[in-house]
N, C-alpha and C positions, 0 to 999 in steps of 0.2 A: 451631170455632176450634182446638182441640187437634189435630184430624185434619189440618187444613191446615198447621199448624206441623210436624207429623211428616212430612208429605209434602214440605215445603220442605227440611227438614234432610236427608231421604233423597236428594232430587235434588242437593243440594249435594255430598254425599259421593260420589255416583255421578259427578258432573261432575269432581271432583277426581281420582278414580281414573282416569277416561278421559284426563285431562290428563297424568297421570304416565306417561311412556314408559318401557319397560324399559331398564335400564342395560346397555348392550352396546357393544362395539367394532364399529361399522358398517364402517369401512374402516381399514386394508386387510383383505381377506378372509384367512381362516385359510389358511396355506400359501403366501402370496404371496411373490414374489421382490421385494425392496426394495433401495434404494440411496440414498445421500446424505441429504437431509432427507425424513423420512417423516411424513406428516400422519395423526395418529390421530384419527378422528372419532367422537364420542360424542353421542347425541341430546340436544338442548338441554333438553328437559322431563324427562330422566331424572335430573338433579341437582337436588335440592330447594334452597331457599334456605338458605344457611348450609352447604351441603355442598361438598366438594372431593374431588379425585381423587389418589390415590396411584399412582405409576408404579413398577413392578417389572420388572427385566430379569433373566431366568434366576434368579428368586426373590430377587434382591438389590434393596433399596430404592434408588430414584434420587432422587425428590423428590415432594412433595405440592403441588399447584397447583390453581387454578381456571383452566382453559385459556381463552384468548380465544374469544369467540363468532364464528362465521363462518356467517351465515345460520341454518339450522336445527340447526347442530352446534357443540359445543365442539371446537376444533381444537388438539390438542396436537402440537407439531412435535418429533420425535425426530431429532436430528442424528447420524446413525450415524458420520460421519466426524469430527465434532467431538468426539464421545465415544470415538473410537478403538475402536469396536465391530468385532471381527474378522469376516471373511467366514464364513458358515456359518449353521447353525440357531440361532435365538434365540427364547426364550419371552418374551412380553410380557403382563403382567397389569395391568389397571386396577382399582383398588379404590376403591369409593365410601365416603367417610367423612362422618359427621355428628357434630358435637360435642353431647354430652348431659351436662349438669352439669359443663361444662368438661373433659370427658374424650371423646377421639375414640372413636366406635363404628363398626364395620364394618357397613354396610347391605347392600352387594352387591359382586359381583366379575364380571369378564369377562376372558377370556384368549384369546390366539391365538398361533400359531407362525409366525414369519417366517423367510425365508432371505435373509440379508444378502449382497449381491453387488456390492460397490464395485470389486472388482478381478477376482474369479474369472470373471466373465462376459466378460472381454476376452481374446480369443485372441491369442497372441504367435506370429508366424511363426517357423519354424525359423531363417531367416536374419536375423531381426530387422526392425526398422522403418527405412526410409529417410525420415527426417522432413524434409518439404519444405513450404514455403508454397505454396498453390495460388492463384496470382494470376490473376484474370480481369478483363479490361478492363471499366471502368465499374462496378466494384464498390466499395462504400463501407462502411467499418467505422467505428463510433463507439465510443470507449472512454471510461471514466471513470477519471481519475487522481486518487487521494486521497494526500495527504501529511501525515504527522505528524512533528513535530520536537520534541526535548527537549534542552536544554543545561543541564548541571549542573556545579558546581565543589565539590570537597571538599578539605580540607587534608590534608597528609601524615599528621598524627596520626589524622584521621578515616579515611583510607584504610587505615592499619595496623590500626585498630580494626574494620575491615570495614564502613566506611560505604557506603551504597548510593546510586547516582546516581538522578536523578529518573526516574520512569516516563514513558512516552510518554503524551501527553494523549489523552483519548477522542475529542475533536473533531478533525476533519481538514479541511484546505483541499481544495477539489475543483475540477477543471477537466475539461471535456469536450473530447476531441481527435478530429478526423476524420483517417482514413487512407483516402485515395481512390486507387484503382488507375487512373491515367490512361492507361497504356500498358503493354504486355507485349512481350517479345522472345523470339526463337526459342530462346535458351539458358536460358530460365526466369526471367530478370531481369524486374524490373518498375519502372516509374516511379511513385513514390508521392508523393502530395501530402499534407502534414501541416499541419494548421491548427487553431487553437483555435476552440471553438464557444461560443455563448451558452447560458445555461440553458434548459432545456426551456420552450417557450412564451413566451420573453422575447426582447428585442432586445439584451440585455446579459448580462454575467457579472461577478461580484465575486470577486476573489482577490488574493493578494499576489504580486507579481513580485519579481525580484531588484533592481528599482530602488527599492523602497520597503519599509519595515518595516510599513506599514499597508495593509489591504485597499483596493482601488481598483476603481472601476467601469469596465468596458471595453465598448464598443458593437461591434456586428457589423462596422461599417465599419473598425474599428481592427485587426481580426484578419486578418493577412496570411498567405499560404501560403509554405511552403518545399518544395523538391523534393529527393528522394533517389532515385537509381537503386540498387536493392539486388538481390542475388542471391536465389535461392530458399531459401538458408540464412540470409538476413537480413543479410549483410555489405554494407557500403556500397561502391558502385563510384565514385560521385561525389555531391556535393551542391551545391545552388544556391539562392540567395535572389533571385528575380526582382524587378525594380523594380516598384513598385506605383503605378498612376496611377488615381485615382478617376474614375467616369463623370461626364460633364458634368451639372451641376445637383445633384449629391450633396454631402453635407457631409463626405465622407471627407477623409483627409489627402492632401497633395500628394506624399507620398513623400520629402520633404526632411527633415521634422522627425521624427527618430528617436523622440522622446518620445511621439509620437502613434501610433506603430506598435507592434503586438504580434505577437510570433513565439513559437511554442511548438515545442519540439524534445524528443522522447522516443523515441529509436531503438527499433525492434523488437528483441527478443532474438535472438541467433544460435543456430543449430541445428548438430548435429554433421554433418561431411562424409560419414562412412561410416554404414552400417547399424548399429544398436545394439539391444541387448536389455536388459531390466531387470538392473541391477547393473553394467553396462559403464561404465567411466570413459573420458575422452578429454581432450585438450588443447583447452580452450574459450577464449573471449575475451569480455570486456565491451566494449560500445560505449557510450561516454559522450558525450552531446551537447555540442558546443562551438560557440559562435557569437559572434563579435565584430561587433556591429552597425555599428561604425564602418568595418568593412571588408567589409560584407555583399555589396557589388556585385562583389567580386573573389574570394570564397571558392569553392573547388572541393571542400572536404571539410567535413563537419559532425559528425564523430565522432572522438574519440580512442580508440585500442584498446589494451588491455592484457590480458595472459594470465590465465587462470583455470583452475580444474579443473572439468570437467563430469562429471556422473554421471546415469545413467538410474535414477532412484530406484525407480519402479514404474509400472504401469498402473492407472488408476482413473478412475471417473466424476467429472466436475466440471461443474457448471452444465448438466447434462443431456447431456453429450457424453462418449464414451469418449476418455480422454486419456493421453498420455505425460507423466508427472511428472518434470521435469528440475530438477537443482540445479546452479548454477554458484557457485563460491566462490573468494575470494582473501583472504589474511591477511598482514598486515604488508608489503604490497607498496609499496615507496617508489620504484620505478623503473617507468617505462612500457615498453611492448613495443618502441617505436620510438625510444628514446633520450631522454635528458633526464629531469628529475624530473617526476612527475605534476602537481605543482603548477604547474610552468612550462607544461605542456600544457593547463592549464585544469581539472584535476581535483584536488580538495583531498585528496591522499593523502600529502603529504610531512610526515608526522607521526610521533610515537613508535610508535603502534600503530594499525593499520587492519584492520578485518574487514568484508568485503562479501559477502553471499550473495543469490542470486536464485533463487527457486523459480518454475518455469514449468509451466503446464498447457497442453499443445499438443493441440488436438482432432484426433484421428486420422481422424474422418469428414469434417471441414471443411477441414483444412489451415490453421488459424489459431490464434493464441494466444487462449485464452478468459480467462486470468488469469495474472498474475505478481505476486509480492510480493518487493520488494527491501529488504533491511535493511542499513544502513550504520552502523557504530560507529567513531568516531574518539576515541582517548584521547591526551591531551597532558599531558606533565609540564612544569610551569613553575616555575623556581627563580630567586630573586633574592637578591643579597647586599646588605649595608647600603650605601645610597647608590649602588647599582650600576645594572644594566640596567633599563630600563623593561619592564613586562610586555607581553604581546601585546594589541594593539588589535583591535577588531572593527568591521566596517562594518555594513551593514543586517542586520536579522534574517533568518534563512533564509526563503526563499520557495519557490514551486513550482519544482522543478528544470527547467532548460531553458526557462523562460518569462521573457521580458523581457531587459533589458540587463544590463550588468555591475553588480556590487554597488559600494557606495560605498567610500570609503577607510576604512581602519582608524583607530580612535582612538589617541591617544598612549598611551604606557606608563604604568603606575601609578607613584605616587611611591615612591621607594626608602625603606627604613627609615632612621631618623635616625642620624647619626654621633655624635660626641661634642659637647661644648659649643662647640667652636671652629667647627664647620661642619655644616650640616644635610645630610642625604642628598639625592640628586638627584631631579629630576622625570623623568617619562617624556619621550621625545623626540617627534619629529614624527609626523604621521599615517602609517600604513602604506599599502601599495599597495592598489589596488582589487581586489575579488574578481572572479573570472571568471564570465561568464554561464553559468548552468545547470550548474555544476560541483559535484557533491555538494550539500551544503547551500548553495543559491545565496546569494550576497551576503555571504559571510564575508570581511572585510577582511584585509589583510596584518598582520604583526606590528608592534608599536609600535617607534619608533626608540630609539636608545640613550639611557639616562638621563643625568642631570647628573654632575658630578664626584663621586667617592666621598667620603664623609665621612671625617674624620680617624680615627674609631673604626670598628671592624669589627663590624657587627651580625650575628647568626647568620643563616644562609641560611633563607629561607622557601620551602617547597615546597607547591604546590597541583596538584591533578589536575583536568583538565577532560574531560568526556565529552560528545560530540555524538552523538546518536542520530537517525537519519532513517529512516522507513519509507514506501515508496511502494507503493501497491496499484493495479494496472492491470487493469481489468476490462472485458470486452466488454459493450457495452450492446445492440447489435443484430446 
């Protein structure tokens, strides 16, 4: 009996030893060239229960984690771009910790040397790059457009005290967009069909348009195309919204009721006309989508253009492609490139302060945009006297830019501060004008009307600051 017990214990110890794999970095191999997100693989059975892994870069501690399991390996993802790790040699060490009496103990170590090459591996021609879209007939690209919006208001005293506006929410509204190359021309132009798509594997999509402040379900038969002829640098030549007539026997709309039709417009970014190298600036432009659905059958343009500063920031890998990283920016622009205020042309830029930046990753090997991030910040200063002007009214909450119809009318102004005992301060006036479709934060209404008569007494002015922040992330899906 004792002999059997000893044999059983011995076999259990041997089995446990065989199950414990050596703690080592399996991938990448020592001396590997890496870029973007690097997957650090460690055998599953090399980390005992209660153990965790400390990550060190060039002998500096980064974090201690239990990496997620991926099959037979723990998979730690090192984002070299996100952590702003410079190109060149980098030592990575993984340290196995196990707590003993509530104190961490080092059980094992494994290290490798990697060569980070997010930019250095992309050769720049002596004469620079001529960045051009490579349009090919019957080619289709699907992009995911995500948008986050934050609106915050602080008082003048809070602003002087360094008050901070609301941060952008983590959650984002999403819409899939199709860009189909239906035709190409000898000069490099292309006829591009742009259309909203349903969610993957479904016959519908749910998102907020500029018609409503609440998410709404849209089916595939509601999603209509628009057409743009654009140059190989992305500039609009003309735009058109064809009449839509459903096939006989379908439940699609008849094309007469605008509320049953869905149009999506997010113009492709523009590229520089001349060859450029990293560090070069140029006069660029933004193209903002504009679409009045009540006049859709007669429009010949679908964008408003306004000047910006373009800069070739760098070359770097993004989403597995060697890319030119470009930045377009504009600040405090209250006039459009082609006359009139931007607000009058459908872009919400007639405000106290506007900042707009657009960072673009253009794939040098494919001739397409793989990613762009557009950040818009609008600051408004609002001041009211006692019994004086009504404050600004707002229409529908911001929706996905360029999707749907015009925003609703703005609400009336705020009630003015009270006057003296003889007369109360005035109320806000009538509703403001409707917000334009797809212009900046879609669906923002006009300013409120004039307030009632001023009270007999003069109340002190009240100052508030409003900040609207909108971020649009445009990413290639296929």
